[in-house]
N, C-alpha and C positions, 0 to 999 in steps of 0.2 A: 598636465606637462609639458605642451609649447607642444610646438608644429615641427615635422618633420626639416632636417636641412635644406632648405633652396641652395642653388648652384650658386647663388652672388654669397654664400655664407663665408665668412674671416675664420680665423687657426680658432679666435675664442670661443665667436659662436656655437663654430662644431663641438669646440670642448665645454662648453656651456649644453649644450644641447644632451651631450651623452653622458653629464652629472646628471642630469635633470634625471636620464632615463635609466642607470644605475641608480637610482632613488628611489624610483618605482619601483622597480625591480627586488631591489635589494641586492644590487651586486656593488662591491664593495669596490674604494678607490682610492687609488692615490693622495694625499692633500695635493701633488707636484704630477698633474699626467701632461707626460712631453706627446706633442705628437707621433715620436715615434712608434711609441705602445695604444695613440688612438682609435687606429681599425682592431688592433686585438678585442682594449674594451668595449667596442662600440655594438661589436659581435656578439660580445657574451651578452652582454647585455638583453640587446636585439632577440636575440634566441629567448635568454631566461622569461623575456618578456611572452615570446609567441609562446613557450612550452604552459604557462601560467596561465594564458588564454585561452586551450584545449582541455585542462585540466577542468579551469572550470562551466566550459560549455559541455563537459563532461560528466561535469555533477547536477548536472540538471534533470542527466537521466537515474542519477544512485536510486536504487532504493528497492521497493517492491510493486508491483503494479497483478492486480488481478481484472480475469477477463472472465464473459462469459455463454458461448455461441450454441448454435446448435449445428448439427451435423449429418455426413447418412450410416456415421455407429451413433449417436445421440446427443446427449446434452454436452460438452465438456467442460470442464473447468481447472484453468487456467493459472499460474502462478508464477509472475516471472524475478526477480529480481537481478538487480545489477547491481555489481561491486568496485571498484576501480585496487587496482593490486600495482600499485608504484602508480605507475604513469599510465595504462595499461587499464581498459575495460573487459571485465570477467562479468563471466552470469550463469543461471540456473533457469530451465524452463519444467516445472511439476505439472502433469495434465493430472488432473482427474477422470474419468469415465466410467459407465456402467460396466465394461468389464479389468477393468481395471488400475493402474498407477506407473505412469514415467517420472521417473528425474533424474533429468539428465543436463552437460556443460552443453553453455550452448557453443558453436563453432563459426571461428570472423566474422566473429563483432566488429561492427563501425557504427561510430554513431559520430557527427558532424555537420553542422550548421542545423542541425532539429530533427534531420536523415538518421533515419535508423534503419541496421541489415544483421541480420545475424542466422543462423542456421541450428534446425534443430534432429540434432541426429533421433532417429527409433527403428523401430523393429516393428516391420505393416507387413502382415500376412507371409510369414519367414524371409519375406527383402529387406534388407538396408535403403531404408528412405531417409535422406536428410529435408527435411522441410525446413521449406524459404521462406523467409516475411524482409519484408518493408514496409517503410512507414515510416511515419513523422509525429510528433510532440508540436503535438495544438493545443492552445486555449489548455495545460495539464493535462493533455489526457493524449498515452502512443494509439492512435491508429496505424495501422499493424492489417496490411494486404499479409494470406498467409497461404501457402502454397505446397498441398502433400504430391511431390514428384507427379506420375498421370492421373494422382486418384480424386483430386480434387481442391478448391482454393476459397478461400472465406475470406468476409472481409469481417478484422473486428478490435473492441475498442478497449485497450486496457487500461485502468483507475489506480491510478497511486492509494496506497493502502497507510494508512495513518500506523501508530502505534493501537490509539486506541481503538481503530475499526477491526484490527486484528486482531484484538481483546478478550473482543465484546461479541462477533460476527461466532454460532454456533451453542449448546444447546450449555445451559446451565439448571443448578435446583438448592431452592429451599425451604423452610421451614420454618414456624411459625403462629405463637396461638393468639385466638382471637374471641369473639363473645361468639364465635358460634363453634368455637373453642380449636383443635390443630386444623390449621392447612400446610398442606404438600404441593410444592407449587414447582409448572416443570416451563420455563421458557423460551423458546428458541427464536437467534435471532440470527435477521439479516444483514447485510449494510451497503447500501449503492449511495456515495459518496457523505451526506450526513443525513440522507434516507434510512432508519430504523424499519422495517417494518420482521413480522415472524409471528408466532403465537405462546397464547400462554394457556397450559392446564394445570389447574388447581384439581386437590380430593380433601373432601371434606368428608365430615359421616351423614349427609345426604346425599353424598352423591359426586359425581365429575362437572368440571365445567370444561369448554372450549372454547378458548374464544382467541377469530384471530385479533395482533392489537390493531390503532390507526395514530394516529399523526404522533411517530413515533421518528427522533430524532438525535443525531448525537455528535457533538459540537466536544474537538479534542475529548479530557473523561468525565466529562458530565452527560448522562441519556435521560431520558424524557420520552413516555410514551403512557395510551388508555387502552384498560381493557373494560370494553365493552361489556358487562351482564343483564341478568332480568332476576332481580331479587325482589320476591315479595309483587308480583305480579308488576312487577316496576321495570321502568329504561334503567340502567346505572351506569357510568362511565367512571372507569375504577383509575386515579393518577394516580401514574407513578414517575417519581424525580432521584437520579442517584449518582453519582462516582462511581467510575468506573476504576480498578486496584488488579494487575497484574490478574489474579488466577480468580477476584473476588468484584462484586456489585455489590456496593452497600444503596438501598434503593428506599425511600418514606413510601407508604401507602394510603391516598389517601380515598377514602370512599364514601364519598358524596355528603350526607352530613352524619352518617349510620359512624363511624370511629375514623381511627389514622395508626397503620404497624409501620412500625422499621424492621427493615431482612435483613439480612445477608444472604444470598448468591451463591453457592461457588461452581468452578464450571465441572461438566456435569462428566461420571464416568460410567464406562461399559454398563457394570452394572448400580445403575443408581435409586434415589430415596424411592420413585418411582414402580422402583423393576421389580419383579415377585421377587418374594425370597430363595433360595436354592435349596434346593431336596436335599437330605440330609444322606 
């Protein structure tokens, strides 16, 4: 775009710089720009450039972020969601804990030069408290200091949630036919960045097996993990690969050299396939 005008710039140089600035930020200019209108056009272009820069900076924090931390009232799981409303940055905080869930709009939200601050209005022990946050966006993570009035202070790290991560975390259920009959499975996944952890619980005519999955990965919509089992006195690693699509995961399951199956698991409801039947 060129350098800002120096003191020895002439009229033509100034007009040329203004035209370049206007072109860069999309401010329309007339074919013939007089010095009389130069100041107005130049200021308009400079203001547009400044506003564009602010929006781009705030866009870096827009989206969902998740954090989990221990506190005096137990483990707390938080989702922070930031959105642009015109040129204003807005947000919400959703906190989950043993004694309930809160979902509130954030107050006094500011983001400048990777520094962020905001308030979370809560009611604690019948008292209105504004939880104060300060922190920074560092290496793709939000490093936050959380001050709960005069009750407590915590340092937490919130990580960005991608669509695939948001989709796959939770409980999933499915069933399929195999060489040993129908198998019903429940998978429960947790996500930390691209790392996938969780459990796999399978029910067959021979009984129930429960395993902690290993080698779990999720990259965009592609998922993979291993279910370690003991089969016929032998330790076997069942390898899974699959694709996440909304409330379904299409999985390919390889049971060592014994067999392979394709199955579809769906996000579990309270009354899942492994739940006991309801009483009549």
